[in-house]
N, C-alpha and C positions, 0 to 999 in steps of 0.2 A: 741423869739426863745425858745420854750419849746419842745426840742426833745426827752426828757427822757420819759421812759415808766411808770413813776410813778409821783405822784402829790405832795407827801410830803416825808420828810426823815424819818418819823416815821415808824418804823418797816423795814426799809431797811437796811440789813446788808451787802450785797454785790449785785452789779449789773453788770453782765457780758453779754457782747453782744453775745458772742458765747458760752454760758454756756451749751446749749443743743446740741452743735455740736463739739464733740471730734475731728472730722476730720479737721475742721477749726482751732482749737487750735494747732493741730499738724502741720498744714500747716504753720502757722505763726510762731511757734517755729522754724522749720527747715529753713524758709526763713531768720529769724534773725541770726541763727547759720551760714548759708552760707554768709550773708551780713557781719558778723563779721570776718569770715575766709578769705575771698577774700583780704581785705586790708593787713592783716597780711602776706599772701603769696605773695602779690605784694611787700611789703617791704622787704621781705627776698630775693626775686629775684632780686630787685633793689641793695640791699646792697651787695649781692654777686657779681653782675656785676661790681659795683663801686671798690670793693676790687680787683677783677681780673684785671681790667683796671689799677688800681694803681700799683699793683705788676709787671705788664707787662712794665711799663714806667720806672721802676727803673733799 
């Protein structure tokens, strides 16, 4: 399985799949931002609901 675009590590400083495509870098960046924010918002919503339910039972 030699899927890399180079044959030796000599002279290879950095190898980026999307280095020539800033649009793809931005796409993946924003996708990761959204995927990190969704669980946080979901947890906040859940915690607020649990607290509201707890206060109503007392």
